[in-house]
BATI-230920 format. One record per residue (C-alpha): x, y, z. Coordinates in pm, 1 decimal. Layout:
N
+----------+----------+----------+
!       c1 !       c2 !       c3 !
+----------+----------+----------+
!        X !        Y !        Z !
...
+----------+----------+----------+
***
This chain:
508
+----------+----------+----------+
!       c1 !       c2 !       c3 !
+----------+----------+----------+
!  -3672.9 !  -5333.6 !  -3488.9 !
!  -3688.2 !  -5710.4 !  -3510.6 !
!  -3405.1 !  -5908.0 !  -3350.5 !
!  -3231.7 !  -5590.2 !  -3235.1 !
!  -3009.4 !  -5595.4 !  -2926.3 !
!  -3170.2 !  -5319.6 !  -2720.7 !
!  -2882.3 !  -5314.4 !  -2472.5 !
!  -2677.2 !  -5134.9 !  -2739.0 !
!  -2897.1 !  -4829.4 !  -2685.7 !
!  -2789.5 !  -4791.5 !  -2323.4 !
!  -2561.8 !  -4497.6 !  -2248.7 !
!  -2506.9 !  -4518.1 !  -1874.4 !
!  -2829.9 !  -4396.9 !  -1716.0 !
!  -2974.0 !  -4276.5 !  -2048.5 !
!  -3091.1 !  -4432.0 !  -2374.2 !
!  -2941.6 !  -4292.5 !  -2695.0 !
!  -2933.8 !  -4386.5 !  -3060.3 !
!  -2969.1 !  -4271.2 !  -3419.4 !
!  -3315.8 !  -4128.8 !  -3488.6 !
!  -3257.4 !  -3985.6 !  -3837.5 !
!  -3027.9 !  -4083.3 !  -4120.6 !
!  -2722.3 !  -3862.2 !  -4116.8 !
!  -2473.7 !  -3762.0 !  -4384.4 !
!  -2270.3 !  -4074.2 !  -4308.7 !
!  -2565.9 !  -4301.2 !  -4376.9 !
!  -2591.5 !  -4428.2 !  -4021.4 !
!  -2847.8 !  -4696.4 !  -3951.5 !
!  -3151.1 !  -4566.8 !  -3763.1 !
!  -3173.6 !  -4743.7 !  -3426.5 !
!  -3457.8 !  -4545.9 !  -3266.4 !
!  -3760.1 !  -4582.8 !  -3492.3 !
!  -4132.8 !  -4614.8 !  -3422.2 !
!  -4111.2 !  -4978.1 !  -3315.3 !
!  -3811.4 !  -4918.7 !  -3089.0 !
!  -3981.5 !  -4618.9 !  -2928.5 !
!  -4304.7 !  -4809.7 !  -2878.2 !
!  -4128.8 !  -5101.3 !  -2711.4 !
!  -3922.3 !  -4870.5 !  -2487.5 !
!  -4241.2 !  -4689.7 !  -2385.1 !
!  -4400.2 !  -5021.4 !  -2290.0 !
!  -4081.4 !  -5129.9 !  -2113.3 !
!  -4085.5 !  -4812.9 !  -1904.8 !
!  -4454.7 !  -4856.0 !  -1826.9 !
!  -4395.3 !  -5214.2 !  -1711.1 !
!  -4099.7 !  -5098.9 !  -1498.0 !
!  -4304.8 !  -4811.6 !  -1349.7 !
!  -4594.1 !  -5045.4 !  -1270.2 !
!  -4356.0 !  -5265.5 !  -1070.6 !
!  -4198.8 !  -4962.1 !   -903.7 !
!  -4525.5 !  -4796.7 !   -797.8 !
!  -4747.7 !  -5100.0 !   -753.7 !
!  -5007.5 !  -4928.0 !   -972.5 !
!  -5199.3 !  -5061.9 !  -1268.4 !
!  -5114.6 !  -4888.7 !  -1599.1 !
!  -5458.9 !  -4724.6 !  -1600.3 !
!  -5374.5 !  -4561.8 !  -1263.6 !
!  -5042.7 !  -4418.6 !  -1384.3 !
!  -4969.3 !  -4062.3 !  -1495.6 !
!  -4661.9 !  -4004.6 !  -1717.4 !
!  -4531.7 !  -3671.0 !  -1846.3 !
!  -4343.9 !  -3646.4 !  -2176.2 !
!  -4122.8 !  -3366.9 !  -2306.0 !
!  -3861.2 !  -3309.0 !  -2573.9 !
!  -3583.9 !  -3076.5 !  -2674.3 !
!  -3559.5 !  -2905.3 !  -3014.1 !
!  -3424.6 !  -3202.0 !  -3211.3 !
!  -3585.1 !  -3262.0 !  -3549.4 !
!  -3696.4 !  -3611.1 !  -3451.0 !
!  -3833.1 !  -3507.5 !  -3111.3 !
!  -4200.8 !  -3450.5 !  -3191.0 !
!  -4235.2 !  -3779.2 !  -3381.3 !
!  -4071.1 !  -3977.0 !  -3102.5 !
!  -4288.5 !  -3807.6 !  -2839.7 !
!  -4604.5 !  -3881.8 !  -3038.6 !
!  -4503.8 !  -4246.5 !  -3079.3 !
!  -4421.2 !  -4277.1 !  -2708.8 !
!  -4754.8 !  -4121.9 !  -2609.1 !
!  -4950.8 !  -4342.4 !  -2848.8 !
!  -4794.3 !  -4653.6 !  -2697.2 !
!  -4889.4 !  -4547.6 !  -2343.6 !
!  -5242.2 !  -4429.1 !  -2405.8 !
!  -5357.0 !  -4769.4 !  -2533.1 !
!  -5295.3 !  -4911.1 !  -2184.2 !
!  -5505.4 !  -4647.2 !  -2010.0 !
!  -5218.7 !  -4423.6 !  -1902.7 !
!  -5280.1 !  -4052.8 !  -1842.8 !
!  -5018.1 !  -3880.5 !  -2058.2 !
!  -4914.8 !  -3519.9 !  -1994.0 !
!  -4754.1 !  -3366.9 !  -2304.1 !
!  -4516.3 !  -3086.0 !  -2208.1 !
!  -4405.0 !  -3045.8 !  -2571.8 !
!  -4078.6 !  -2844.5 !  -2579.7 !
!  -3924.8 !  -2874.8 !  -2232.6 !
!  -3600.0 !  -2911.3 !  -2044.7 !
!  -3472.0 !  -3222.0 !  -1870.6 !
!  -3486.9 !  -3062.6 !  -1521.8 !
!  -3839.7 !  -2935.7 !  -1586.5 !
!  -3946.1 !  -3289.1 !  -1672.2 !
!  -3827.7 !  -3412.2 !  -1333.4 !
!  -4011.4 !  -3123.7 !  -1167.3 !
!  -4334.0 !  -3244.5 !  -1330.5 !
!  -4320.7 !  -3525.7 !  -1073.6 !
!  -4293.4 !  -3263.4 !   -796.7 !
!  -4518.4 !  -2974.2 !   -899.3 !
!  -4864.1 !  -3013.0 !   -746.0 !
!  -5023.8 !  -2918.2 !  -1079.7 !
!  -4896.3 !  -3238.0 !  -1240.4 !
!  -4766.4 !  -3495.4 !   -984.8 !
!  -4658.9 !  -3739.1 !  -1254.6 !
!  -4563.9 !  -4091.2 !  -1144.8 !
!  -4294.3 !  -4090.7 !  -1408.7 !
!  -4143.2 !  -3848.5 !  -1657.3 !
!  -3958.4 !  -3894.9 !  -1985.1 !
!  -3736.6 !  -3640.5 !  -2157.9 !
!  -3664.8 !  -3707.0 !  -2524.7 !
!  -3311.4 !  -3581.3 !  -2583.1 !
!  -2958.8 !  -3680.3 !  -2675.2 !
!  -2801.6 !  -3384.4 !  -2494.6 !
!  -2518.3 !  -3234.1 !  -2704.0 !
!  -2485.9 !  -3520.4 !  -2954.1 !
!  -2525.5 !  -3451.1 !  -3330.5 !
!  -2862.0 !  -3342.4 !  -3472.8 !
!  -2962.5 !  -3688.4 !  -3599.6 !
!  -2926.1 !  -3858.7 !  -3259.4 !
!  -3194.4 !  -3879.0 !  -2995.7 !
!  -3283.6 !  -4075.1 !  -2686.5 !
!  -3467.1 !  -4090.2 !  -2356.2 !
!  -3405.3 !  -3984.3 !  -1995.9 !
!  -3636.9 !  -4116.1 !  -1724.4 !
!  -3747.1 !  -3983.4 !  -1386.1 !
!  -3968.0 !  -4063.3 !  -1092.1 !
!  -4026.8 !  -3846.7 !   -787.7 !
!  -3709.6 !  -4001.2 !   -641.1 !
!  -3495.1 !  -3853.9 !   -917.8 !
!  -3329.8 !  -3981.7 !  -1233.0 !
!  -3316.4 !  -4353.3 !  -1297.9 !
!  -2985.6 !  -4533.4 !  -1249.2 !
!  -2793.3 !  -4754.4 !  -1489.7 !
!  -2951.8 !  -5071.7 !  -1352.6 !
!  -3301.6 !  -4931.2 !  -1403.8 !
!  -3225.0 !  -4853.2 !  -1768.0 !
!  -3090.5 !  -5205.2 !  -1815.6 !
!  -3421.1 !  -5340.8 !  -1681.8 !
!  -3630.6 !  -5114.9 !  -1905.9 !
!  -3438.6 !  -5222.1 !  -2216.1 !
!  -3464.6 !  -5586.9 !  -2113.5 !
!  -3841.6 !  -5547.4 !  -2080.9 !
!  -3856.4 !  -5359.9 !  -2413.8 !
!  -3679.1 !  -5641.4 !  -2594.7 !
!  -3894.5 !  -5918.0 !  -2443.2 !
!  -4228.4 !  -5969.3 !  -2618.8 !
!  -4314.9 !  -6219.4 !  -2345.4 !
!  -4279.9 !  -5957.4 !  -2072.5 !
!  -4461.0 !  -5686.6 !  -2268.5 !
!  -4751.2 !  -5926.5 !  -2319.8 !
!  -4811.2 !  -5905.3 !  -1945.0 !
!  -4928.9 !  -5546.4 !  -1987.7 !
!  -5306.7 !  -5556.1 !  -1997.7 !
!  -5501.7 !  -5331.1 !  -2231.1 !
!  -5780.7 !  -5131.7 !  -2071.9 !
!  -5999.6 !  -4843.2 !  -2172.3 !
!  -5806.8 !  -4586.6 !  -2368.7 !
!  -5614.6 !  -4341.4 !  -2155.4 !
!  -5594.5 !  -3967.0 !  -2211.5 !
!  -5346.5 !  -3714.3 !  -2343.8 !
!  -5344.3 !  -3346.8 !  -2256.5 !
!  -5101.8 !  -3061.6 !  -2314.4 !
!  -4945.3 !  -2898.7 !  -2009.1 !
!  -4765.5 !  -2558.9 !  -1983.4 !
!  -4472.3 !  -2710.1 !  -1796.3 !
!  -4210.0 !  -2452.6 !  -1897.4 !
!  -4440.7 !  -2173.6 !  -1776.7 !
!  -4479.5 !  -2346.7 !  -1440.3 !
!  -4107.2 !  -2415.9 !  -1416.0 !
!  -4014.1 !  -2058.4 !  -1512.1 !
!  -4247.7 !  -1918.2 !  -1246.4 !
!  -4077.2 !  -2148.5 !   -996.1 !
!  -3732.9 !  -2007.3 !  -1084.8 !
!  -3856.3 !  -1646.5 !  -1078.5 !
!  -3999.6 !  -1703.0 !   -732.5 !
!  -3658.7 !  -1824.0 !   -609.5 !
!  -3483.9 !  -1513.4 !   -747.4 !
!  -3741.3 !  -1274.1 !   -598.6 !
!  -3723.8 !  -1444.4 !   -260.1 !
!  -3342.4 !  -1446.1 !   -243.4 !
!  -3300.9 !  -1086.4 !   -362.4 !
!  -3599.1 !   -939.5 !   -177.9 !
!  -3710.0 !   -750.1 !   -486.2 !
!  -3984.2 !   -791.7 !   -746.0 !
!  -3756.9 !   -652.1 !  -1019.6 !
!  -3408.0 !   -743.0 !   -897.2 !
!  -3247.3 !   -752.1 !  -1243.0 !
!  -3338.4 !   -397.0 !  -1345.6 !
!  -3035.7 !   -229.2 !  -1507.2 !
!  -2857.0 !   -557.5 !  -1575.3 !
!  -2776.1 !   -672.3 !  -1927.1 !
!  -2766.0 !  -1050.3 !  -1948.1 !
!  -2684.9 !  -1256.5 !  -2255.7 !
!  -2838.8 !  -1603.6 !  -2277.7 !
!  -2706.6 !  -1841.9 !  -2543.9 !
!  -2936.7 !  -2141.6 !  -2588.4 !
!  -2758.1 !  -2278.8 !  -2894.7 !
!  -3102.9 !  -2328.6 !  -3055.6 !
!  -3176.5 !  -2596.4 !  -2796.2 !
!  -3452.8 !  -2592.0 !  -2535.7 !
!  -3304.5 !  -2322.5 !  -2309.9 !
!  -3432.7 !  -2010.2 !  -2483.1 !
!  -3721.2 !  -1986.9 !  -2236.3 !
!  -3479.8 !  -1876.5 !  -1963.9 !
!  -3426.4 !  -1534.8 !  -2122.8 !
!  -3788.2 !  -1452.1 !  -2200.9 !
!  -3972.6 !  -1630.8 !  -1919.5 !
!  -3729.8 !  -1596.0 !  -1626.9 !
!  -3496.2 !  -1299.4 !  -1674.0 !
!  -3700.0 !  -1043.9 !  -1871.0 !
!  -4000.4 !  -1040.8 !  -1631.2 !
!  -3757.4 !   -959.1 !  -1349.1 !
!  -3624.5 !   -652.0 !  -1528.0 !
!  -3321.4 !   -783.1 !  -1715.7 !
!  -3219.4 !   -646.0 !  -2053.1 !
!  -3196.9 !   -962.9 !  -2266.0 !
!  -3153.6 !   -786.1 !  -2602.1 !
!  -2806.9 !   -933.9 !  -2653.1 !
!  -2924.6 !  -1292.4 !  -2608.3 !
!  -2871.7 !  -1523.6 !  -2903.6 !
!  -2984.5 !  -1849.7 !  -3062.2 !
!  -3295.6 !  -1866.8 !  -2844.3 !
!  -3520.6 !  -2008.7 !  -3115.9 !
!  -3548.5 !  -2388.4 !  -3104.6 !
!  -3389.4 !  -2537.3 !  -3416.8 !
!  -3293.2 !  -2902.4 !  -3413.8 !
!  -3043.6 !  -2860.9 !  -3697.2 !
!  -2832.7 !  -2645.7 !  -3458.9 !
!  -2728.3 !  -2402.8 !  -3734.6 !
!  -2508.0 !  -2173.0 !  -3526.7 !
!  -2297.3 !  -2383.7 !  -3294.3 !
!  -2308.8 !  -2702.2 !  -3094.2 !
!  -2527.1 !  -2645.7 !  -2785.2 !
!  -2259.5 !  -2753.1 !  -2541.4 !
!  -2082.4 !  -2542.5 !  -2274.3 !
!  -1771.5 !  -2759.5 !  -2321.8 !
!  -1749.7 !  -2674.0 !  -2691.1 !
!  -1481.4 !  -2411.9 !  -2766.6 !
!  -1673.1 !  -2261.5 !  -3058.6 !
!  -1988.1 !  -2226.6 !  -2847.7 !
!  -1798.5 !  -2051.7 !  -2568.6 !
!  -1627.1 !  -1825.3 !  -2821.8 !
!  -1966.6 !  -1708.6 !  -2951.8 !
!  -2094.8 !  -1606.1 !  -2610.1 !
!  -1770.3 !  -1453.5 !  -2478.2 !
!  -1745.5 !  -1233.9 !  -2787.0 !
!  -2107.4 !  -1125.6 !  -2747.6 !
!  -2066.1 !  -1039.8 !  -2379.2 !
!  -1763.3 !   -823.8 !  -2461.7 !
!  -1915.8 !   -658.8 !  -2771.1 !
!  -2251.3 !   -586.9 !  -2608.1 !
!  -2099.1 !   -487.1 !  -2272.1 !
!  -2310.4 !   -739.5 !  -2081.0 !
!  -2301.0 !   -784.9 !  -1705.9 !
!  -2331.3 !  -1161.5 !  -1735.1 !
!  -2353.0 !  -1441.6 !  -1989.5 !
!  -2530.8 !  -1775.7 !  -1946.4 !
!  -2495.6 !  -2070.2 !  -2186.6 !
!  -2695.4 !  -2394.6 !  -2182.4 !
!  -2663.5 !  -2732.2 !  -2344.1 !
!  -2947.3 !  -2870.4 !  -2558.0 !
!  -3172.5 !  -2999.2 !  -2279.1 !
!  -3063.5 !  -2750.9 !  -2008.7 !
!  -2927.3 !  -2996.8 !  -1754.6 !
!  -2588.0 !  -2825.0 !  -1796.7 !
!  -2479.9 !  -2463.4 !  -1798.2 !
!  -2174.8 !  -2244.3 !  -1777.5 !
!  -2133.3 !  -1869.2 !  -1755.8 !
!  -1928.1 !  -1571.0 !  -1873.1 !
!  -1829.3 !  -1288.9 !  -1639.7 !
!  -1862.8 !   -916.2 !  -1705.7 !
!  -1513.7 !   -906.8 !  -1862.0 !
!  -1591.9 !  -1182.5 !  -2110.2 !
!  -1400.8 !  -1451.4 !  -1922.4 !
!  -1535.8 !  -1805.8 !  -1931.5 !
!  -1671.7 !  -1953.4 !  -1610.2 !
!  -1646.6 !  -2313.4 !  -1723.7 !
!  -1480.8 !  -2642.2 !  -1626.5 !
!  -1287.6 !  -2580.4 !  -1299.0 !
!  -1429.7 !  -2229.3 !  -1279.4 !
!  -1794.6 !  -2340.7 !  -1294.1 !
!  -1723.5 !  -2592.0 !  -1016.2 !
!  -1564.7 !  -2315.9 !   -808.8 !
!  -1857.8 !  -2081.8 !   -876.7 !
!  -2122.6 !  -2341.8 !   -790.6 !
!  -1944.0 !  -2414.9 !   -464.0 !
!  -1883.0 !  -2050.4 !   -374.0 !
!  -2255.4 !  -1977.5 !   -402.8 !
!  -2336.3 !  -2212.2 !   -112.3 !
!  -2019.3 !  -2186.1 !     98.6 !
!  -2174.4 !  -1941.7 !    346.9 !
!  -2500.3 !  -2133.4 !    370.2 !
!  -2339.2 !  -2475.5 !    419.2 !
!  -1995.0 !  -2420.5 !    573.7 !
!  -1761.2 !  -2718.7 !    556.4 !
!  -1984.4 !  -2918.9 !    324.9 !
!  -1823.6 !  -3173.5 !     92.1 !
!  -1822.2 !  -3093.9 !   -278.4 !
!  -1813.6 !  -3409.2 !   -490.8 !
!  -1655.8 !  -3354.7 !   -832.9 !
!  -1545.3 !  -3563.7 !  -1127.2 !
!  -1189.6 !  -3691.2 !  -1163.1 !
!  -1048.5 !  -3420.3 !  -1390.4 !
!  -1065.8 !  -3125.9 !  -1149.0 !
!   -737.2 !  -2946.9 !  -1089.1 !
!   -512.8 !  -2872.8 !   -793.5 !
!   -589.5 !  -2500.3 !   -798.8 !
!   -959.6 !  -2575.4 !   -765.8 !
!   -890.1 !  -2813.5 !   -479.9 !
!   -697.4 !  -2537.6 !   -300.4 !
!   -976.0 !  -2282.9 !   -363.5 !
!  -1246.3 !  -2512.9 !   -228.3 !
!  -1052.2 !  -2609.1 !     83.2 !
!   -845.9 !  -2303.5 !    171.8 !
!  -1051.8 !  -2012.9 !     40.5 !
!  -1405.2 !  -2146.9 !     84.6 !
!  -1343.1 !  -2374.5 !    383.4 !
!  -1515.6 !  -2668.6 !    215.6 !
!  -1418.6 !  -3032.9 !    175.1 !
!  -1349.6 !  -3176.8 !   -168.4 !
!  -1394.5 !  -3534.5 !   -286.2 !
!  -1255.9 !  -3588.4 !   -633.2 !
!  -1451.7 !  -3890.0 !   -759.6 !
!  -1539.7 !  -4024.3 !  -1106.8 !
!  -1665.8 !  -3896.1 !  -1439.2 !
!  -2037.7 !  -3939.8 !  -1504.0 !
!  -2305.4 !  -3714.4 !  -1356.2 !
!  -2491.0 !  -4003.8 !  -1193.3 !
!  -2165.7 !  -4114.3 !  -1031.7 !
!  -2103.7 !  -3782.0 !   -856.9 !
!  -2469.6 !  -3742.9 !   -760.7 !
!  -2494.2 !  -4092.4 !   -616.9 !
!  -2169.0 !  -4041.6 !   -424.5 !
!  -2298.1 !  -3719.7 !   -268.6 !
!  -2621.7 !  -3895.0 !   -170.3 !
!  -2418.0 !  -4179.0 !    -20.7 !
!  -2208.5 !  -3934.7 !    184.7 !
!  -2521.3 !  -3775.1 !    328.0 !
!  -2655.9 !  -4117.5 !    420.0 !
!  -2328.2 !  -4178.4 !    605.9 !
!  -2375.0 !  -3855.9 !    800.8 !
!  -2119.9 !  -3657.4 !    597.8 !
!  -2286.4 !  -3336.3 !    471.8 !
!  -2256.2 !  -3295.2 !     96.3 !
!  -2464.2 !  -3023.3 !    -69.0 !
!  -2313.4 !  -3019.5 !   -416.4 !
!  -2226.1 !  -3281.7 !   -677.6 !
!  -2080.1 !  -3137.0 !   -996.8 !
!  -1886.4 !  -3227.2 !  -1309.0 !
!  -1656.0 !  -2992.0 !  -1497.1 !
!  -1892.2 !  -3044.4 !  -1792.8 !
!  -2144.4 !  -2818.2 !  -1616.9 !
!  -2366.5 !  -3088.1 !  -1462.7 !
!  -2439.1 !  -2937.8 !  -1118.4 !
!  -2672.2 !  -3097.4 !   -864.5 !
!  -2754.5 !  -2929.9 !   -531.7 !
!  -2896.7 !  -3117.7 !   -236.1 !
!  -3153.7 !  -2841.8 !   -180.6 !
!  -3274.4 !  -2894.2 !   -538.7 !
!  -3344.7 !  -3267.8 !   -516.7 !
!  -2987.3 !  -3348.0 !   -630.3 !
!  -3114.7 !  -3271.2 !   -978.8 !
!  -2851.6 !  -3176.1 !  -1234.5 !
!  -3024.7 !  -2859.1 !  -1342.8 !
!  -2846.6 !  -2603.0 !  -1559.4 !
!  -3120.6 !  -2345.0 !  -1514.9 !
!  -3110.3 !  -2378.5 !  -1135.4 !
!  -2732.7 !  -2324.7 !  -1135.6 !
!  -2781.9 !  -2026.7 !  -1368.7 !
!  -3044.4 !  -1894.2 !  -1128.1 !
!  -2801.1 !  -1907.5 !   -836.5 !
!  -2543.8 !  -1722.8 !  -1047.8 !
!  -2802.2 !  -1462.6 !  -1149.2 !
!  -2900.5 !  -1406.3 !   -784.6 !
!  -2539.1 !  -1349.7 !   -682.9 !
!  -2481.1 !  -1122.6 !   -984.0 !
!  -2783.8 !   -911.8 !   -891.5 !
!  -2662.2 !   -875.9 !   -533.1 !
!  -2312.6 !   -775.4 !   -646.2 !
!  -2450.0 !   -540.5 !   -913.5 !
!  -2610.9 !   -327.3 !   -644.2 !
!  -2263.8 !   -276.5 !   -494.5 !
!  -2104.3 !   -196.6 !   -827.5 !
!  -1932.6 !   -534.9 !   -854.6 !
!  -1942.3 !   -812.5 !  -1111.3 !
!  -1962.1 !  -1189.0 !  -1080.3 !
!  -1586.2 !  -1212.0 !  -1145.2 !
!  -1526.7 !  -1097.2 !   -786.7 !
!  -1651.2 !  -1434.1 !   -658.8 !
!  -1353.1 !  -1612.1 !   -814.0 !
!  -1081.7 !  -1354.7 !   -744.0 !
!   -877.2 !  -1601.1 !   -535.9 !
!   -903.7 !  -1891.3 !   -779.4 !
!   -575.7 !  -1939.0 !   -963.8 !
!   -529.6 !  -2126.9 !  -1289.0 !
!   -256.9 !  -2352.0 !  -1428.4 !
!    -24.1 !  -2212.3 !  -1693.2 !
!   -111.2 !  -2501.7 !  -1921.3 !
!   -407.8 !  -2735.1 !  -1942.2 !
!   -447.1 !  -2989.1 !  -2220.2 !
!   -657.2 !  -3293.6 !  -2299.0 !
!   -562.4 !  -3573.7 !  -2537.0 !
!   -762.9 !  -3874.2 !  -2651.7 !
!   -552.9 !  -4179.4 !  -2725.9 !
!   -711.3 !  -4434.4 !  -2962.5 !
!   -707.8 !  -4802.1 !  -2870.6 !
!   -673.6 !  -4996.2 !  -3194.7 !
!   -693.9 !  -5339.9 !  -3035.6 !
!  -1021.6 !  -5521.5 !  -3096.5 !
!  -1033.3 !  -5630.0 !  -2734.3 !
!   -987.1 !  -5275.8 !  -2608.4 !
!  -1071.2 !  -5321.4 !  -2238.2 !
!   -771.1 !  -5548.2 !  -2151.4 !
!   -550.7 !  -5329.4 !  -2370.3 !
!   -657.8 !  -5021.9 !  -2172.2 !
!   -575.4 !  -5198.5 !  -1846.0 !
!   -224.5 !  -5281.6 !  -1972.6 !
!   -172.1 !  -4917.3 !  -2064.1 !
!   -286.4 !  -4796.4 !  -1721.8 !
!    -59.1 !  -5047.4 !  -1551.1 !
!    233.5 !  -4922.0 !  -1759.5 !
!    166.3 !  -4561.4 !  -1659.0 !
!    132.2 !  -4665.9 !  -1295.5 !
!    492.0 !  -4792.4 !  -1313.0 !
!    602.5 !  -4430.0 !  -1356.3 !
!    516.1 !  -4364.0 !   -990.3 !
!    831.4 !  -4316.9 !   -788.1 !
!   1051.8 !  -4254.5 !  -1092.8 !
!   1264.5 !  -3951.7 !  -1182.8 !
!   1269.5 !  -3875.7 !  -1556.2 !
!   1419.4 !  -3574.4 !  -1736.4 !
!   1433.8 !  -3375.3 !  -1412.4 !
!   1071.4 !  -3460.9 !  -1326.2 !
!    965.8 !  -3668.2 !  -1024.0 !
!    639.0 !  -3858.2 !  -1053.6 !
!    426.2 !  -3975.1 !   -761.6 !
!     99.9 !  -4170.1 !   -740.1 !
!   -192.4 !  -3965.7 !   -608.6 !
!   -408.8 !  -4146.1 !   -352.3 !
!   -696.8 !  -4176.6 !   -296.8 !
!   -798.7 !  -4184.9 !   -659.9 !
!  -1120.0 !  -4337.3 !   -789.6 !
!  -1071.0 !  -4341.6 !  -1165.6 !
!   -773.5 !  -4427.8 !  -1382.2 !
!   -420.3 !  -4337.0 !  -1277.3 !
!   -344.3 !  -3990.5 !  -1139.8 !
!     17.1 !  -3883.6 !  -1099.7 !
!    154.6 !  -3565.3 !   -947.4 !
!    482.4 !  -3439.6 !  -1089.6 !
!    738.1 !  -3198.0 !   -946.4 !
!   1090.4 !  -3071.4 !   -998.4 !
!   1161.4 !  -2902.0 !  -1328.3 !
!    785.1 !  -2876.6 !  -1379.9 !
!    496.0 !  -2907.3 !  -1136.5 !
!    145.9 !  -3032.0 !  -1197.7 !
!    -57.8 !  -3348.1 !  -1247.0 !
!   -176.2 !  -3592.5 !  -1507.5 !
!   -471.3 !  -3829.1 !  -1525.3 !
!   -514.5 !  -4118.1 !  -1766.0 !
!   -836.6 !  -4316.2 !  -1760.4 !
!  -1056.5 !  -4544.0 !  -1965.3 !
!  -1344.4 !  -4384.6 !  -2150.7 !
!  -1687.8 !  -4473.5 !  -2018.7 !
!  -1804.0 !  -4593.8 !  -2359.0 !
!  -1540.8 !  -4565.2 !  -2633.5 !
!  -1208.9 !  -4738.8 !  -2721.0 !
!   -997.7 !  -4443.5 !  -2613.8 !
!   -782.6 !  -4332.5 !  -2322.5 !
!   -859.3 !  -3970.5 !  -2226.8 !
!   -557.7 !  -3792.7 !  -2079.8 !
!   -561.3 !  -3466.5 !  -1886.0 !
!   -243.0 !  -3276.2 !  -1803.7 !
!   -201.4 !  -2951.4 !  -1612.2 !
!    122.2 !  -2766.6 !  -1543.3 !
!    209.7 !  -2470.9 !  -1324.3 !
!    486.0 !  -2374.3 !  -1568.0 !
!    495.6 !  -2334.0 !  -1943.8 !
!    648.4 !  -2632.1 !  -2114.7 !
!    538.7 !  -2879.5 !  -1849.8 !
!    258.3 !  -3032.2 !  -2051.6 !
!    488.0 !  -3093.2 !  -2349.1 !
!    742.1 !  -3264.7 !  -2125.0 !
!    477.0 !  -3490.8 !  -1969.1 !
!    332.4 !  -3575.6 !  -2310.6 !
!    678.4 !  -3684.0 !  -2419.8 !
!    713.2 !  -3917.0 !  -2120.6 !
!    365.9 !  -4063.6 !  -2169.8 !
!    423.3 !  -4111.5 !  -2542.6 !
!    739.1 !  -4307.7 !  -2470.8 !
!    558.3 !  -4533.6 !  -2223.0 !
!    233.2 !  -4588.5 !  -2413.0 !
!    414.8 !  -4661.5 !  -2738.8 !
!    539.2 !  -4978.4 !  -2571.1 !
!    182.5 !  -5112.3 !  -2538.1 !
!     58.3 !  -5303.5 !  -2840.1 !
!   -280.7 !  -5175.5 !  -2955.4 !
!   -226.2 !  -4819.0 !  -2832.1 !
!   -188.6 !  -4537.3 !  -3084.7 !
!     19.2 !  -4274.4 !  -2904.3 !
!     29.7 !  -4041.8 !  -3205.5 !
!   -178.5 !  -3762.7 !  -3039.1 !
!     97.9 !  -3726.5 !  -2778.5 !
!    371.2 !  -3652.4 !  -3036.2 !
+----------+----------+----------+
***
């Protein structure tokens, strides 16, 4: 796309844009030219990173089930091959499997690219990048897009003899890897015999998990649903945070009398679960589950979470599991990088996880891998099943708030960043006040937005923060008593209504 500002495609440590015209007539921002230039930008970046000539580089490419995925992959591959690159085409794959293509001895790719836009609408798409060190950071993506936009820089890439392209059975290799983990941990070749497990892939890329991982180990997967890849996502949004998606799988687990339910997002870097009673294991519960599965193996380790985790979870991690808890920031790269930083400082941290279902274990390359988390849950379920217990027993001591709500407050001001800061400052002034029988106190340390604890007539907490990308203020409120959230919303509405450019209507 001529004269296009490529920086607009950056979404943190990913690249995302519009790949197909949607019903709203959105302008396509990821077309053949854009894809070609991004491919060259990544190749230039990887050449600098590895010190290798393009003709010495091996890059693996994969995609999720999106309608635009195959075309984008073909365009990406075409751009690389002309510079002599060896391209490994994994076809339909998962994001974690693409990283593992840099690790598995069968492939040993210098770099890997997953074509996905995660849970975004069907007409969006984008790119995630990996080397053997892990996922690229925000700064790396900025560099790649800068290179992609600069014809002068791309001209430095020298053409050579045509490279090669070959198909690779990456999902088969990755599935065998996961099966091997389950067999080793359970000590059985068919450890899932007698268990009925429902997998909901939401028509994304995760359907392989039922047929290639669970069924060969003896599981009954007959109740699994939406396993077929379909980029129009005809049944529900492939997103463990989506209420409709969770409703589909909880109802199926109950109706089909399953022992366990597993749900993935589109590209399988996130997952959540459903216990044998049909209860969701999501948000705070999936954090608690992920931590409980390693508490015995790594006693006292620090669990790094995003900013919206609750007080009950904090108590469970510390008091019931004997772990440390660092409540950090939203953004999966943020929690992963913080956990890596802690380890470098000599503070053991074996888990970085968001309530969205992004879970990264130290003993799995700090890769946010939904299938690996699901595998740990499956292992524990199989062990409990032998004793006549279900996965729900793992979270018996985890309590829940009476109320938990989230609101998104629009910022109507054109210059939304300063407006957001004014709003946060106004909320901060509530610390130390006593309003309507409620005392409010500032929670420290806090790494994102303003977090206040409240007590008295009602007890709980609230968090208000700036969105990572949009002109909104997300607000989370939890209360130990019914009515607490409504009372806090009323206080916040009163305060935020005083800030010009803030639309406090959602709090009324």
